[in-house]
N, C-alpha and C positions, 0 to 999 in steps of 0.2 A: 165459240162457245164452247159451255163447260161441255162435258161429256154427256148431260139430257139435253144439253141445243142451249138452253138461257142460263143464265149466271143468276144466283139467289140473291143478290145484287142489298147485300146484307148494308149500306151506306150509305143505299137510294143516288145510286151515282149515274143512271144512265140519261143520257140527254142527243139532242140534235145538234144537225148543222146545216144547214141549208151549202151547199156548193153547185156552181156551176145547171142549175134550174131541178135537183135533185136534193134528197134530204137525206140524210146519213145520222144514224145512230152510235151513239160511240160513250163508251166506261168514259168517263169525267175523271182527269185524275185533279183538277181543284174544287170537285165536286167532295172527292173522297179530300181528303186537305180538310175541307170546314172540320169533320168527325177525325182522325187519327193525329192531322196536327200540321205546320208546316211545310208539304211534300215540298216545295217547287226545290228548296236546297238539298235536295235529292242531286247525284249524278244522273245525266242522261241516259244512261244504258238503264239502273235500277229505273228511274219512269218506265222504262218499256217491260220488265219484270213486274212493277206494279200490275199497271194498264196489266199483263199480262194472268193476271190474279185475281183483277178486277173482274173482267173481263169470264173468269175460269169457275169461278167462288162455284161448287159445289157441295156446301156443308159436308163433307168428305176430304176428297183431294185438298180441294182451300177452303178453307174456315177461314171465321171473321182475325183467329188468332193470326195467321201468316200473314196477313195486309199490316197487325197491327205491327208483326214484327220489323214489316218492310219499312216503315217507318222511325220504330226504338234503334235500324242502325244507326240513325244518324247521333246519334249518343256514343254510341261503344264505336261508330265505324268498320264496325266486322260483326259478326255474328255466327249462330253456332246453330241457327233456326233451317232444317229441309221445306225446303217447296218443290212445287208439282207443275213446271214449264211445260209447255203447251206450245211449240214454234207452229207459225201459219205451216210451213214445206218443207222437201226435204229437197240436198240437191245432191249425184251422186254423181263420180265419172265412171269412165267403165274399168276397170282396176278392180275398182271396190263396190264399184256398181252390180257387176258379173256374181263374186259370191253372194253376196245380196239379195239377184231375183233369183242365182243358186238353192237359199234357205229358203225364200220364198215358196221355188217349186219342190220341197222338199217336206215345206208345211202343208201346205196344198194334200201332197202324197200322206202324210201325217193325218190330217182330218179325213181321207178320205177313208183309210186303212180303218178306223177308229167310226165309221159309219155315218160319219159327218159330211155335207156339204164342202167339201172342197173353197168353191168359192169366195166361202166366208172368208177365206183368207188375202186379203185384198188392199191395198193400199189406202190410208184415211184422211188423212192430206194428201198434199198432192207434192207430187211426184217427181222433176227432171231426170234426166241422167244424159249428158253429156261427150258421147264416145269421143273420147280428145289424148289417152295415153297411149294407146297400142302401133301409131306412127313411129318408123325407123326412118334415121340420118344413114339408109344405106347408099343414093345417091346422093349428088352431091358437088356441085359451084361447076352446075353444066343447066340448064335453060329448059331440063325434059325434067331436073327433079323431083319435083312435086309431084307429074303424073306420072313417073316411075313408084315414088315412095308409098304415090296411095294404091298404086297397082297393086304389089308389092303385098301394105295392109291387106286390104281384101280378101286375098286372096291366103294369107298367111290366116284371121282371122276370121273363115266363113264361117267354120262351128260356130262361134263368138258371135258371131254377128246374126246370126238363125236365131240362136237363143237366144238375142235380144230382141231378137222383130216379134216369136215368140211373145214375150214379155208385155210388148207395146200395145199387141189386139189382145192380151188373155186377163190385166190388169187394167181395172179400174184406175181414176187416176194417176197416169202414170205414162209420159211423155219423153221423146231419144227426139235427143239432140245427134242425123247421124255422121260420122267422120267424113274430116277435110270440112270441117266447119269453124270448131273454135275452141280454147280451150274451156273447160266452165268455170272458170270466175269469172275471166271475161267476157264470158257471155251473159254470165249474171248481172256484170254489171253494165255495159254496155244494154240488153236486153228485157232480161228475167224476174231485176227489181224493180220493185213499182216501190218503197219507200212507205205507201200506206196501203196494205190494203185491205180489201174489199170481200165479202161475204152474202148474199139472200138467203134470210132467215124464214119463216112462215110471213112473207108477203114484208120485210124491212131490209134494207138495207145497213150494214154495218160495215163501222167502215175501225181499224185499229193499225198500228205497227206492223209494216211486213217482216219480218222474222221467222227466221230458216236452220236449223243443224246439214252438215255437211260431209259426204263419206270423203275428205280431202281437209289435212290440217288448214288447207290456205282458202276456205272458207268464208276466212275473216276479213278475204278483200274488197266483202261488200259492206264492211261497218265505213267500210270510205263513202259512202252513200248515205248512210242513220239510218241503218237496217242491222238490225242486232241476230251472227250469224256466227255463228264457231262451229270447229268438224271435230265430228263425234268419230267412233269404227263406228265399221257398214253392222253391228252387230246389234248395238244403240239407237244407228236409225234408222233398223229393219223393225225395233220397237213403240221406234215417234211414226214413221208409218200407222202398224199395228193399233196404235192409240197409247199407246202407253205413255204419261207421260216422262219427260225428262228430267230423272230425280236430283237433286243438286243444293247445295248449302246459299245461303244468302252473301256474297260472296264479298269480301276486300276490296276496294277500285282505287286504283291506283291513278291519282291525276297526273297529266307530263303538261306542263305550258310552255308551249308555242313562243313564242317573240322574234323579232324582229324578220329578215329576210333575206338572202340569199344572197354569194359574194359572188360578184362575174365570172363562168366558167365551172361554176358549183351545180349538180343535180344534185337531181330526185334521190335517188339512186345512192347519193354520199350520205345524202339524211339520211337514208333510211338504216345508212348502217349503222351510223353514230348516233342513231336513238334505239335499234336492237342491240349494239355493243351497252351504252348507259343502261338501258332496260334488264340484261341479258346481268352486269354488276349489283343492279335496285336489289334483284331476286324476285322479280313475277310470274315466279311459277302455280300457278291455280286462279291467277288472279283478271279481273278483269282491270283494262290500262284506258284509262279516257280524255282525250288530249282537246286543253282549253286553249286560251291564250289571244291576245292582240295578234298573229304572226296568224292563225287560220282565218282571218279573214279575206284575204288574199290568194291562202291556197286554196288554188282546185280539185278539184274530187279525182283527177290522175293523180297527181302527187298523194290523198292525202289516200288515194284505193293504195300506192307503191305501199306508205308506211301500215295497216292497216292490212296486207298484203301477208305482210314479216310477221304477226303475232306468236307466232308460233316460232319463231328462232327466237326471237324475245323471252318468251316462255309462259307470256303469259294467255288464258283463256281468250280476250280480243280482244283489240286497240279503234274503240268507240270511238266518230267524233257526230255532230249534234248532226243535225239536220238546221240549212242558212242556205244565205242566196245561192252562194256556190253551190246548193246541191242540186236549188233549183235550176239553175243557166246550163246545169250539166245533162238531167233530165231535155232542159229543150236540147242541146244540139246533139243528143244520143234519141231521138225522133222517138219520145214518151208524144202518149194523148194529153192537148193544151189542158182539157176536164183535168189528169191526171192531177198533172203539176198543180194548176188551180188547189187540185185539195190538199196535195201532200200542203201547202200552204198553210191553209185555214184550219190542216184540221191540225199540224205544229203548234199556229200558233193557242191554239184552241187550247191543248194540253201542256202548251208549259216546255211542247220539246226542242221549240226555236231557237237557235242559238245568241240570246243579244252581245252586244258591245260593252264586254266588262262582267259581264255574271260570269264568278267565281263557284262550282257550284261544292260541299262537303267532301272532300276525298280524305281515305284512309291514309293516303300517305301522297307530296306533291316530287315532285323530280322538273327542273327548266331547263331550256334551252334557248338559247339566244343565236338565230341560225347564221347567224358572218359569222358564229364560231367552223361553223361545217369547215373541213376542207378533201380535197380530193381522198378516196376515198378506195380499196381493196377490203375483202373475205376474206381468210383465209390459213392455212391450203383445209382446213378437212371440218370449220363449223363456224356457223354461219355468223355468232358473234367477236368472232375475232381478230373483230379491227383490224385493217394496217393502211396505215396510212401510204396514199401512189409517192411520196416522197421515201418515204421507208423499205419499198417491194423488196431493190435490190438486196439491203442487205437482212432483211426476214426470211427471203430462200436461203442466203449462202448459211443463215442460224439456221435452218431445217438443215442443208449438208450436214454442217458440220458436226449436227449431234443425234444425223439419222442410222449410224455404223455404234451410237454410244450406249445410254439410260437416255434418253431422252427427256427435255421438262416437258410437266403432262399439259393435260391444256388446259387447267388453270391456274400453274404457275406461266404459258404461253402468253396464257387471254393477257396475266398481271402485266406480262413489260409488253404487250400490246397498247395496253390502257391508252399510256402518255404518247395519244398520236401514233400511235404504232411502232412505237420506236422500238425496236429489238439489239440492241450494245453485239456489234459480234468484230475482232480480235481481224484485221484485212489480212497483217501477217499468218491469219490461221485458212483462208480464201483456197487458196489454190492445193495445196495438201486436203484439204473435204473435199474435195473433186477427184480425187488419185482412185480412190473405193470405183466411182461411175464415169469410166470412159466416156468420151464423145466417141459417135460411135462415124464410120463414112459411111454414106447408101448412096440410092440413084431416085424418082422416082417423078414421071411423065416429060422425060431423057433431060435430065439436070441431075449434076450432082451437087452435093451438098453433104456436111458434119453436121452431124447432128451433137449442142450443147448438152449435158445436165440444165434445165429450167428451159428448158425447148418448148414454145407453145404446139401442143400438135391438136388440141380442138382452140378455138374462138367459136362460140355460139354465140345469136344472139334469139335467145329462147323464154320462154315462160312468160307467166301470167304476171308475174310481179311487175317488167318492167313493159314489155312485147304491150299494157294498155294505155303508156303513158305517152304519146304524141312528142312531147318535149324533148322523151329520152330515146326517141325510137328518132322523132326528126334531125339530131343534133347528130345522130349517130349516122343519118347521111347527108349530109350535114359536112360533115366529119371527111366519110369517105369519096365527096366531092371534091375538097381541096385536097387530099390524097393525090387523089389521080391529075391532079390540074398541076402538084409538083410531079406528077412521073413515079411516084413510088409507092409499090408493089411487096400486095401478100407473100407471103415467106413460105415457098412450095414444099412446105413441110408440116404446114395448119391446116388441118381440115377445117372450112369450115362450114357453116350455116344461118341459117336463118327460117326458125319457124316464129311466126307470129298468132297471139290467141287471137284474132279475126281476124276476119275477110277482108274488116275498113283498113287496118294498119294498112294492105295494099293496094285499094281503094286510092289513099293518102301521098305513099310512095309515089305512087305514077304519077296522082297529081301537080308531084310536087319535082318528079323526074328524077328523086330519089333512088329508084328503084333498079335503074340503067346505072347507074356507076356504082353499086353494092354490086350488081351482078359482076362486073369488071375486076370488081377484089373475091371475087366468089364466094359472096352472099348473096345467093341466090335460093329463092323461095324453094322451103323439105316440106314443106307439110305445114298445115295450122292444128296445133298441138304443143305439146308439153316438150318431147323429143330428149332434150341432151340433159336437162335440169333433173328428171326421174331413171338415168340412167336409160334413152334410148337412145345414146350416141352411135349409134350403128359400129363397126368395125373402120377401127386405123385401116390404111392403105398397109400392103400385104410388106412393103418394105419399111414402113415407118416400125409395126409393129416388132415386126427382127429385128433395128433397131436399139431396140429401148427393151427388148431381151434381154437381147446378149452381152447389149453393156451393160445391164442391170440400171439402165438411166430413169434419175432420176424426172420427168418431167411435166410438165403445166397443161390445165386447162385452164381458161378463159372464159364463161360463162356471165350472161344475165341474168342470172338465177336464185330463189332461194338456198337453194340447198348444195352442200359441197363434201357431206360427209366420206368416210371412209368408202372405199371402193364399188360407190353407185354412178360415176360418171362415165369413167372405162376403169377392168381392173386391171390396167394396165397404167393409168395414168395417177401416180401417188398423191401431188397434190393440185388443187383445184381449185379456182381465183373467183369471189362475185366480184362484179364491175358491172359500171353503165353499160348500156349499148355502142356509145364512142370508143369507152376506153377497151371496151370489146373490139372494136375494127383499129382501134394503135398500137394493141400485145399482137396482136395479124397481123400489124407492119413490120413491129417489132421484130417478130419471129421468137423475143427467148425475155423470160422475168425478170432476168438476170439486166436486159436494159433499164438500164435509169430514168423513165420517160423526165422524171424534170430534170434530168440533166444531160442526158447523153443522145443522140439523133435518133432519127424511127431509120433513117437511111440519104440518101443525096436526091437533088435533083438532076434534072437534065443536064444542067452545066457543072453537075460533080460538087456541090455547095450543099452542105448539108442543113437537112431541113428538122428542127424539130417541133413536138406536140403543139405550144404553142404558136409555130407559125402556120397551124390548121383545124385548131380548135376553135366553135363556129361563136361565136358574141351572144350575148343574150337577147340582143337586138336579131340576130340574124335566127335566132333556134324562133321567135317568137312571131316573125313573119310566115316562116313553111309553118308553124302551127296554124297561121289565121287560113291555111288549105284544106285544112279537117274541115269537112261540110254534112250536114244534119241529115241530108240527101242522101252519102253514105251509109247511116247506118240504115235507116229504110230500107235504102234499093236490097242490103245486108243479111238484113232481120225479116226482109216479107214471107220468103216462105223457108226459116229457119228448118222447120221440125221435117220439109220434103223428102231432102238428097238427094243426090243423084241418081239415074238407071241404074247403077250397081245394084245400089243399096233399093231400092224399088221391085228390081224382080227377084228379090227375097226369097222364095218362097216359105211360108212354113202350115204348119196343120191348125185350125184351129181347134181348139182343146180346151176345157181346163184347167185338166193335168198334165204334165209335159211327160212328154215321149226320150225315157232316155237311152243312149244308145253305149253300149258299154264296147267299139270300138273307140267313140271320140277319146280320142287325148286334152281334150280344150274339158267339156264338160261332164262331171262325170257325178252322181244322185251322193250327197255328201251322208257321211253316217251319224250325226248328232243326233235324229231320234230314232234312231234302228231300236228297238225293244224298249222306249220311254211308257210307262208306266205313267198313269193320270196322281198319282200323288208319286212326290218327290222319295227314292230311299235316302234311310238318314244321315247326314255326316258325320263320315271318322274322324277320328286321330289321323297322323301318320304315324307308323311306325320302322324306325332304321330302314328308310330312304334314299340310297345314293345320290351325291352330288350330277349331274349330266353335265352342269361345265361352268364352272369361277369363273368370273369379267370383271372386271373394275368397272372406270370413273365411265360418265357418256357411251353406257351402248344404246344406239337408236333401233327404233324399226326393222330400218335395212340392216343392221348386223343382225338382227332375229328372223327377216322374215325379205331376204333382197328383192327390188320389181326387176334386177338387172341377167343379164347372162346366163345362161346357166351352160356350166360345164362337165366336155363329153365327158370323164370321170370322176363326178357326179354322182351320189345318189337318184338325183332328181334326172340325173343324163342318162346313168343308166338302163335308170327305169323306161326314157323315155326309146329307145336305142331297142330297148327290148322289147318293145310295143309297135314299132316300124317306122321311127322315123329318125333322120338322118341328123348330123349338129346341126348342117345347116338351117333345119328347118324348126329349129328348137325356141325359136322365140325369143321371148324372157318370161320369169317367174311373174312377173305382173299380170300379163297376157296368162298366163296357166291357173289363175284364182277361182275358178269354177273346177279345177280337178285336187279332190282334198290331199290324191296318188302322189301327184308331183310337189305340191307345195306342204304338206309334212315332212318330207324329203328334204326341201330345199329350207327347212327351218331349220335357224343359225346355219347355214351353210354360202356366209358371206363372207368375201376371197380375201376380208381382212380383221376380220372378226379374230379378238386374241384371249384362246381357255390358257388358263393362269394353271390348270392341272400339267401343263405342255412345256417345255421350255421352248423356246423359239421356235414357234411354230406359227405359222399364219392359217387361218379358216377357219370351217367348219368341222375342228378334228377333240375330243375326245380321249380317257382315258376308262375303258370297262377296266372296274375297280376287282371283280375277280378272277378275272385273267389276269389283267398287267399287259393286256394289249394296246395299241395305240388303233383307234378307230373315226370313222365318220359319226358324227352325233349321232344321229340316224340309227348308224347301225347300232349301235351302244344301246342306244333308249327302245330299241326291236328286241337285243337280248332279252337283257332287264325286264322289258312288257314278258316274255317264255316262263320267267324264272318270279312275275311276278311280283318284283320290288319294284316299289313306289320313289319317284324322283323329283329331287331338286331344284332348283338355281341359286347361286349364291352370288350376287353382283352389289357396288358398290354404288356411287353415287349418282342422282336423272337418269335410272334406268328407262326403257322404253321412249329418250326422245324420240323427237323427227314425226314420218309424218302417221296421217293415224290409220294405225295398215290394224284391219278385224284379225289378218293371217298371224300376225307375231304372236297373238290369245292364243286363236284356230289349231296352230301347228303346236304353240306347247302342249295345248288339253292333248295333242293327240300322237304326242311322243308318250305322254305319259307322267307328266312334268305336275305335281298338284298342287306346289306352292312356290314362291320366287319370293328369294327374301334378297333386300337392301335397303343401301345406307336412304334414299327415295325412289321415288317415283314421278313420271313427269305424269301429266294429267288424264289423256286420255287412254294411256296403256295400261293406265291400272284400273281404269274403268274395265274394259276390251279382257283384261284378266275375271275380272268381275262374273265380266258379261258371258264365258268358257267356263264360269266354275274352278277357276285356278287361283287363290289365297294367295295375294298379294301384304309378305309378311316386314313392318320394317325395322331394320337394327334401332336401339335406342343409343340418345347420345354417346357417342362417349365410343362405341363400339361395332366397328368390319369386321370384313372377314380376315383383315389384318394382324386384329388384336386378339381376332382368338385359333393364330396364325393356323387358317383352313387354306391344305391343301387336293379337296379330295377326294382322299380316301380315307372320310369319317362317314362314320355313317348319322343321320340328321334323323330326332325325331321330332313331331311335330306335337304339341300337350294343350286342349284349352278348346280347338277346331272342336268338337262334337258337338253333339245337338244340334243348338238355334244358335250360332257364333250371331256377337252383337256386333255394331258401328266402335270402332275405335280399343274395344276388348285384349286384352292384352293375349299372350298361347307365349307357353315355355317351349322356348326352342331347349335340344339337346346332345348334344355334339359328342359321341360317341370314339374318340379317337383309336389310330391302329397299335396302341402301348396299351390300350385300356382304360383310360381313362376318363375322366367325364370331364364333361362341363354346359354347365344353364345362363340360358340368359334369357330373358323376359321382351320379344319381338310386341310391334304394337300391331295388329292389324289396321290394314290400310280400306276398308272395306268401312266407309263411312257415312251414310243413309242408309235408313229401316230397308227406306225398299232396293238398295245395293244385295243388304240380306236374305232377302225375298228372293232375289234375285240368284246368288251363292246357294244358298237351301233346295233350291232346284235343280244344278247343275246347270243356270247361264240364265241369261234372259229371255231367251225366244225358248225354251223349254219352258216358264214360265209362264208366258203368254201363248201359247200353245195349249199348255193347259185347261190356263183356266177359257178359250178359247172352245176348246174340246166342251167344260161343265157348262160353258153357256148356248150350246148348240143345240 
């Protein structure tokens, strides 16, 4: 309900519904329509927002004017009205969850220091944290891989897991799903999500839409179950946990009409890669996308969830599917309570949230796809929206090789070349020459001698929530493996294979169909239940393979069934990474090279020496459908019966029962963060920025992976040196993601991605910059510390789509700790822009036609920003004065990307958590 607990309900919308012997009260959208107007024409996702406002109307944060603005949206199909949205719950994974709990623990310390009860810092909304990001593929292709990897995970992460166990007992409304269980989004889809949420208050039961925010971009996966949810930064999620509403403008909603059916041999993965490309080209950043059309009638929730999962890849806030018969079927399959399913149907129909055939809401914009036009596809080599038709994979890779030593086509240009079915022209006469700079390497592994060529698939991973939640593509992988074995095909010896499902249910149905044995024989043994390769936890390549790649400077490939393939993410030595369906992952493991044209070239030879082609072993839709029938409700009920219990190792972790955390100076995983040290009850006034230096001059599509990598830590990096100084050997570094509870590691890892390119340096990759006063080239962290010694403020200059990718709060936290006052870019991705504000860093946008190139910036300049002082307002102009080394100056009017009044409050306070903490201290 609202902050007082009961809505003002100025429109008299409170109604009741009798379901399965219970009476549920709810705030009726049809009743609201009697006053506002015909709200039935609103997109379903906006109906969910409208219900949220009706239920939380308090005359202050939500007023009748906000309700009217929701209806007025129908006239303009967009709105500049800011609303306060209160999701029912929060979902976390451990990479983002650990720093969130660290912040909560630090806030308890601050409350304690202020003489207040630290227990007042406590989640007010239900919070589920799923430990899924910490298992790495150290062992693979053997029967004990899972057991060995989990043992290593528990040993590596003992400090983190002790901390989370403390949080589990110290905080109310906070549940932890232990390691080795599944991926948060798949657990959410298969178990946690309810579609309709209920709450008891004042002796009454209230029903309302299940809604959430999550500290992971792919929280959007739950949209496939008719649940509105999206990713936010950990900072924003913490505020939501502590009772702060999510401040947002009423969004534009793009309708995506789906018709027809997929052709034989085409998978849900091919569909989502096509949808991703189409929506990226249309431009939906910051918008809702809602799917409609007759094609939804027979589209199972698993396919919908695959499409919804990749909303961050197509740039949307969410990709929403309304409730219908398919929703109920999935809830039945996954073992939800019968009464809950009955409530979902009755409530959705009563509220007008049920999808009826032919119903087409009003949308800001629309586009359409006939699923019959979808073709087999992959996406890469470094952006998920760059779809490549399977038939064009060979030429796509060879074009990449041609341009790798020259000035390559920009990502945008490459995307345009790929857009027509992924076709990228290449001159066959140039191909052989293009490989001369990366000679093949002869090597040996596991007793086999072979030649490693450019394009070699060194990682083939069935991984990620995107596809492992979908039985049809997983069964297709199992069937293809079986057929390959029958033909006598085997995985190439240089391919590191792995299978990391998002839940134990996958193992249940693989074993029921006998497919796990087939996959094991090809090296796709179970390695863990977690995100693994998709987030950079691919583990090391076998040493002979790594040496061959390094010695030949080979451009090799990974093929993974994930959603992210950004530079340096999967593995630092693997320069090209391709997203594909699980059966294509297996196929490329058999082929061994992305230069094998799977539509024409044989995968290998059968026992009689005859060529075997992909079409010879690709399963039919009928075979896949028969295999999917083996997925049973009992499997879900069995695996989720004790989902919060964990194994004996987890249960044996002992922690002190205390309201405040007992920090250890010796820990290299968990450290008391400095954000609240010396914080006064009133914020210091915001000041203009004078004579700042440029810390980094960056191009387009700089991702949060570039800004704050999650993968491996190099021994000679500032973070690596810090860990070694504290007694940690390189073999025990773990990953940046696992060390997010230690700000000392994370600030040293900011801008430390091995593939980031700072334009202040020529031909240099990695986290380096020029310290301008001395002219010395050094690590970005080291330069930032030198600037801090001189009290020199810093700015970052960037191109388009700054901060794409994961909802990584450390990309903003690290930026602040390095002393960066503002980031000036051509455009920002939604979550990172919000996170920068949440940490007190000003996001500023160049006006149309102005950028770092038109200003001829080299990083040698000083930057001053005026117009920030006092109380910044949403969308205000900020004047940037560029002082060039030759004494000339130029001024530009930048646009503040503080978009809402609440964001302005957060920025004035130095960040969202500072604002919340001050408010709680005052109220205590």
